[in-house]
C-alpha positions, 0 to 999 in steps of 0.5 A: 462512387466518387462525389467530387474532385479533391486536388492538392491544396484543398481545391474541390469541384463536384463530380462530373466529366472525368471524375477525379480521385486523390491518388496515394501521392496526393495528386489527382487521378482521372477516373472515367466510367466504362459502359458495358453492354451485354449483347445477349440481353440487348437483343433488339436495339434497333427498335428499342433505343431507350438507352440511346434516347435517354442519355443526356450526353449522347454517349451511346450509339448504334453499331453493327457486328458485321462491319461497314455495309449499306444500312438496308443490307444489315439484318436488324439482329446485327445491330448493337449498342456501344459507348461511342463518346465515353469521355462525355459520360457523367455516370448518371445511370439513366441508360442503366435504369432505362434498359428494360432487359438489364443489359447495361452496366457502368464500371470503374476499375473493375467494379460495376454499378448496376 
């Protein structure tokens, strides 16, 4: 996992939003985390919401599998957790640790942090 940005000329900044890694040509390459939620493990997000409440950046949100309808018409099992503001994710892993069902992973370029 990256620990900071390494820019040409030796400038360094701590890791955080839009983390950077040194590319082969010496430039900086942005690397944003991707949140993956396993819907088969996250079976009742409407009542659980632990990941939604713990995220300091409010990256996660509730969506539905059925498209736009009036809130009262949507059965609870049709709700799902999704990353809605991924550019704000700092990869702190609070959501991963908070999920009682192990439904959330953070991945970078094909690799995952559980």
